[in-house]
RODO-2510 file (C-alpha; in nm, 4 decimals, decimal comma):
residues 266
     n   res          X          Y          Z
     1     x     0,9516    12,0780    -7,5262
     2     x     0,8676    12,3901    -7,3226
     3     x     0,4647    12,3932    -7,3174
     4     x     0,2622    12,6622    -7,1467
     5     x    -0,1068    12,5883    -7,1173
     6     x    -0,3715    12,8441    -7,0646
     7     x    -0,6574    12,7346    -6,8328
     8     x    -0,7016    12,4417    -6,6054
     9     x    -1,0246    12,3502    -6,6650
    10     x    -1,1468    11,9941    -6,7730
    11     x    -0,9641    11,9807    -7,0929
    12     x    -0,6788    12,2043    -6,9748
    13     x    -0,6197    11,9656    -6,6715
    14     x    -0,6261    11,6597    -6,8989
    15     x    -0,3735    11,7986    -7,1405
    16     x    -0,1613    11,9036    -6,8661
    17     x    -0,1545    11,5651    -6,7130
    18     x    -0,1020    11,3978    -7,0680
    19     x     0,2142    11,6266    -7,1404
    20     x     0,3960    11,6717    -6,8181
    21     x     0,5550    11,3396    -6,8221
    22     x     0,7425    11,4150    -7,1486
    23     x     0,7647    11,7811    -7,1644
    24     x     0,8519    12,0847    -6,9363
    25     x     0,5087    12,2312    -6,8687
    26     x     0,3793    12,5571    -6,7063
    27     x     0,0078    12,6110    -6,6431
    28     x    -0,1257    12,9529    -6,6129
    29     x    -0,4700    13,0230    -6,4503
    30     x    -0,5841    13,3061    -6,2284
    31     x    -0,7171    13,0720    -5,9626
    32     x    -0,4372    12,9253    -5,7540
    33     x    -0,6603    12,6565    -5,6170
    34     x    -0,7348    12,5163    -5,9626
    35     x    -0,3449    12,4552    -6,0132
    36     x    -0,2521    12,3092    -5,6720
    37     x    -0,2857    11,9420    -5,7401
    38     x    -0,0527    11,9168    -6,0527
    39     x     0,2744    11,7542    -6,0152
    40     x     0,5871    11,8087    -6,2235
    41     x     0,4395    12,1278    -6,3552
    42     x     0,5212    12,4986    -6,3083
    43     x     0,2638    12,7346    -6,2295
    44     x     0,1845    13,1147    -6,3202
    45     x    -0,0925    13,3209    -6,1557
    46     x     0,0196    13,6108    -6,3670
    47     x     0,0676    13,6456    -6,7603
    48     x     0,4084    13,8147    -6,6976
    49     x     0,5284    13,5003    -6,5171
    50     x     0,5197    13,2882    -6,8444
    51     x     0,8153    13,5232    -6,9980
    52     x     1,0823    13,3386    -6,7912
    53     x     0,9572    13,0017    -6,8907
    54     x     1,0054    13,0986    -7,2685
    55     x     0,7559    12,8490    -7,4121
    56     x     0,7976    12,6894    -7,7320
    57     x     0,4190    12,5875    -7,7643
    58     x     0,1416    12,7794    -7,5989
    59     x    -0,1874    12,5663    -7,5819
    60     x    -0,5226    12,7901    -7,5073
    61     x    -0,7399    12,5817    -7,3198
    62     x    -0,9755    12,8710    -7,1704
    63     x    -1,3503    12,8927    -7,1750
    64     x    -1,5015    12,8860    -7,5195
    65     x    -1,5527    13,2437    -7,6277
    66     x    -1,2418    13,3851    -7,4293
    67     x    -0,9669    13,2250    -7,6609
    68     x    -0,8573    13,5325    -7,8385
    69     x    -0,8735    13,7485    -7,5290
    70     x    -0,6453    13,5026    -7,3535
    71     x    -0,4078    13,4973    -7,6324
    72     x    -0,4030    13,8776    -7,6441
    73     x    -0,3026    13,8894    -7,2543
    74     x    -0,0248    13,6660    -7,2996
    75     x     0,1230    13,7452    -7,6458
    76     x     0,3514    14,0400    -7,4904
    77     x     0,5372    13,7689    -7,2869
    78     x     0,5906    13,5073    -7,5503
    79     x     0,9178    13,4590    -7,7679
    80     x     0,8831    13,5461    -8,1225
    81     x     0,9135    13,1845    -8,2357
    82     x     0,6360    13,0293    -7,9818
    83     x     0,3682    12,8540    -8,1616
    84     x     0,0279    12,9091    -8,0820
    85     x    -0,2462    12,6535    -8,0351
    86     x    -0,5962    12,6116    -7,9456
    87     x    -0,8378    12,3180    -7,8771
    88     x    -1,1650    12,5371    -7,9107
    89     x    -1,4795    12,3439    -8,0154
    90     x    -1,5976    12,6365    -8,2419
    91     x    -1,3365    12,8133    -8,4449
    92     x    -1,5380    13,1093    -8,5752
    93     x    -1,3004    13,4238    -8,5898
    94     x    -1,0031    13,2222    -8,5192
    95     x    -0,8632    13,2121    -8,8858
    96     x    -0,8820    13,5920    -8,8899
    97     x    -0,7067    13,6439    -8,5536
    98     x    -0,4250    13,3990    -8,6292
    99     x    -0,3823    13,5667    -8,9600
   100     x    -0,3449    13,9129    -8,8075
   101     x    -0,1251    13,7804    -8,5359
   102     x     0,1319    13,6632    -8,7896
   103     x     0,2700    13,3734    -8,5752
   104     x     0,2864    13,0030    -8,6444
   105     x    -0,0247    12,8340    -8,5110
   106     x    -0,2068    12,5083    -8,4844
   107     x    -0,5716    12,4543    -8,4118
   108     x    -0,7139    12,1322    -8,3201
   109     x    -1,0357    11,9919    -8,1450
   110     x    -1,0417    11,6822    -7,9541
   111     x    -1,3948    11,5686    -7,9936
   112     x    -1,4406    11,4196    -7,6704
   113     x    -1,4942    11,5689    -7,3078
   114     x    -1,4071    11,4527    -6,9613
   115     x    -1,7920    11,4349    -6,8917
   116     x    -1,8701    11,1600    -7,1253
   117     x    -1,5449    11,0106    -7,2378
   118     x    -1,3133    10,7664    -7,0391
   119     x    -1,0148    10,9853    -7,0505
   120     x    -0,7960    10,6668    -6,9482
   121     x    -0,9038    10,4984    -7,2424
   122     x    -0,9477    10,7311    -7,5533
   123     x    -0,9157    10,4595    -7,8169
   124     x    -1,1911    10,4963    -8,0685
   125     x    -1,2442    10,8673    -7,9917
   126     x    -1,1796    11,1455    -8,2693
   127     x    -0,9999    11,4807    -8,2939
   128     x    -0,9770    11,7293    -8,5709
   129     x    -0,6690    11,9127    -8,6901
   130     x    -0,7328    12,2351    -8,8889
   131     x    -0,5635    12,2140    -9,2286
   132     x    -0,4395    12,5743    -9,2361
   133     x    -0,2336    12,5142    -8,9055
   134     x     0,1612    12,5161    -8,9395
   135     x     0,2922    12,1809    -9,0139
   136     x     0,5060    12,1234    -8,7311
   137     x     0,2247    12,2094    -8,4938
   138     x     0,0134    11,9313    -8,6735
   139     x     0,2673    11,6733    -8,6560
   140     x     0,2996    11,7376    -8,2685
   141     x    -0,0742    11,7088    -8,1992
   142     x    -0,1220    11,4153    -8,4592
   143     x     0,1603    11,2333    -8,2715
   144     x    -0,0100    11,3162    -7,9242
   145     x    -0,3637    11,2050    -8,0380
   146     x    -0,2681    10,9052    -8,2269
   147     x    -0,0453    10,7813    -7,9421
   148     x    -0,3404    10,7740    -7,7176
   149     x    -0,5290    10,5648    -7,9822
   150     x    -0,7553    10,8814    -8,1329
   151     x    -0,8639    10,8861    -8,4819
   152     x    -0,7257    11,2011    -8,6329
   153     x    -0,9333    11,3859    -8,9149
   154     x    -0,8143    11,6927    -9,0935
   155     x    -1,0463    11,9820    -9,2040
   156     x    -1,0333    12,3558    -9,2790
   157     x    -1,1602    12,6199    -9,0285
   158     x    -1,4717    12,6525    -9,2452
   159     x    -1,5374    12,2870    -9,2791
   160     x    -1,4876    12,2213    -8,8963
   161     x    -1,7547    12,4666    -8,7928
   162     x    -1,9897    12,3157    -9,0420
   163     x    -1,9301    11,9548    -8,8951
   164     x    -1,9613    12,0778    -8,5369
   165     x    -2,2949    12,2441    -8,6214
   166     x    -2,3855    11,8958    -8,7000
   167     x    -2,2298    11,6645    -8,4605
   168     x    -2,2313    11,8898    -8,1536
   169     x    -2,5114    12,1236    -8,1856
   170     x    -2,7620    11,8792    -8,3315
   171     x    -2,7502    11,6424    -8,0374
   172     x    -2,7198    11,9146    -7,7953
   173     x    -3,0478    12,0671    -7,9191
   174     x    -3,2216    11,7316    -7,9095
   175     x    -3,1305    11,7045    -7,5477
   176     x    -3,2371    12,0466    -7,4531
   177     x    -3,5649    11,9937    -7,6014
   178     x    -3,5883    11,6669    -7,4128
   179     x    -3,5028    11,8514    -7,0994
   180     x    -3,7530    12,1166    -7,1757
   181     x    -4,0353    11,8788    -7,1924
   182     x    -3,9505    11,6625    -6,9009
   183     x    -4,1621    11,6023    -6,6183
   184     x    -4,1103    11,3801    -6,3063
   185     x    -4,1533    11,0021    -6,3847
   186     x    -4,2607    10,7348    -6,1037
   187     x    -4,1475    10,4400    -6,3333
   188     x    -3,9108    10,5808    -6,6051
   189     x    -3,8401    10,3384    -6,8877
   190     x    -3,4627    10,2240    -6,9985
   191     x    -3,4618    10,4846    -7,2867
   192     x    -3,5711    10,7539    -7,0775
   193     x    -3,3085    10,6830    -6,8258
   194     x    -3,0468    10,6716    -7,0851
   195     x    -3,1564    11,0265    -7,2132
   196     x    -3,1637    11,1634    -6,8647
   197     x    -2,8128    11,0484    -6,8013
   198     x    -2,7191    11,2356    -7,1241
   199     x    -2,8902    11,5396    -7,0393
   200     x    -2,7252    11,5619    -6,6792
   201     x    -2,3997    11,4891    -6,8471
   202     x    -2,4593    11,8051    -7,0915
   203     x    -2,5967    12,0371    -6,8148
   204     x    -2,2868    11,9691    -6,5991
   205     x    -2,0895    12,1614    -6,8665
   206     x    -2,0233    12,5303    -6,8386
   207     x    -2,2878    12,7679    -6,9631
   208     x    -2,0551    12,9747    -7,1809
   209     x    -1,9326    12,6546    -7,3585
   210     x    -2,3023    12,5349    -7,4344
   211     x    -2,3949    12,8883    -7,5341
   212     x    -2,0856    12,9256    -7,7531
   213     x    -2,1180    12,5774    -7,9355
   214     x    -2,5155    12,6740    -8,0154
   215     x    -2,4049    13,0269    -8,1121
   216     x    -2,1944    12,8549    -8,4078
   217     x    -2,3218    13,0617    -8,7229
   218     x    -2,4067    12,7351    -8,9083
   219     x    -2,6452    12,5889    -8,6215
   220     x    -2,9592    12,7732    -8,7305
   221     x    -2,9850    12,5808    -9,0457
   222     x    -2,9413    12,2758    -8,8491
   223     x    -3,2204    12,3741    -8,6309
   224     x    -3,4374    12,4524    -8,9159
   225     x    -3,3593    12,0823    -9,0474
   226     x    -3,4736    11,9556    -8,7065
   227     x    -3,7911    12,1427    -8,7032
   228     x    -3,8869    12,0415    -9,0582
   229     x    -3,8243    11,6859    -8,9655
   230     x    -4,0312    11,7348    -8,6355
   231     x    -4,3061    11,8853    -8,8490
   232     x    -4,3066    11,5864    -9,0725
   233     x    -4,3184    11,3417    -8,7953
   234     x    -4,5887    11,5527    -8,6398
   235     x    -4,8062    11,5203    -8,9653
   236     x    -4,7519    11,1368    -8,9723
   237     x    -4,8666    11,0949    -8,6235
   238     x    -5,1928    11,3279    -8,6478
   239     x    -5,2886    11,1270    -8,9670
   240     x    -5,2040    10,7864    -8,8019
   241     x    -5,0486    10,6993    -9,1389
   242     x    -4,8689    10,3595    -9,0934
   243     x    -4,7398    10,3600    -9,4436
   244     x    -4,5520    10,6957    -9,4236
   245     x    -4,4520    10,5833    -9,0740
   246     x    -4,2651    10,2994    -9,1943
   247     x    -4,1204    10,4818    -9,4793
   248     x    -3,9814    10,7321    -9,2224
   249     x    -3,8588    10,4619    -8,9871
   250     x    -3,6770    10,2804    -9,2771
   251     x    -3,4977    10,6334    -9,3584
   252     x    -3,3934    10,6804    -9,0128
   253     x    -3,2339    10,3196    -8,9891
   254     x    -3,0516    10,3807    -9,3186
   255     x    -2,9247    10,6980    -9,1783
   256     x    -2,8134    10,5408    -8,8368
   257     x    -2,6504    10,2573    -9,0309
   258     x    -2,4601    10,4950    -9,2745
   259     x    -2,3297    10,6994    -8,9976
   260     x    -2,2313    10,3936    -8,7934
   261     x    -2,0300    10,2527    -9,0876
   262     x    -1,8533    10,5677    -9,1748
   263     x    -1,7526    10,6044    -8,7875
   264     x    -1,5850    10,2799    -8,7764
   265     x    -1,2650    10,4005    -8,9402
   266     x    -0,9344    10,3386    -8,7964
***
């Protein structure tokens, strides 16, 4: 298959490397330096250069928040039957855009990133396929992900963004609060060092990516939930209420056990 990839950031580079051995791949990025290390890959600095390649599939891997803009720049240079694809972490507005474009599409979200995941061994990681996508596109990405040992789930656009408000924005917000309250430690404990490593990884990500994930319209409700739980914990601590603390910790252990059990699927 002839596949064009927009954007050669971390995920675009990963996808290019995965696909170029079995497919004809062209990458497009406005910065030539970001494309120079690829092998077995064609390169395009300008959108018009994609026309001669005549891709059958175009995968949009640009910075979150610029997805539709990037699509619109290259649409005039794509064959009419080229399938459009994105791997955006937040899908807000994409359903409407795809509907207006009137082209076959497939939207997915590999729920891992090069910062934390071992991209040489992705077994046990998860990916979401958007249920409204074209069946052929879903089949392609399902085969790609499962071939790498990635567990594939299917959700609607709306379900996906609700899930991301919980599974991405909640830990991101917790890490941001941890970092906001941080001070130098002469002898940091093990848990502190682990949280610090997570924080360093998170803040190595692009500002626009972090902002767009937090701007998911479902995130404010999650932050309200976090605030309510913190308020209750503060109440327990102020009162030194051992019974309530025991109940609170028991509920937390049950939550963790439930999530661990549900996340242990194939």
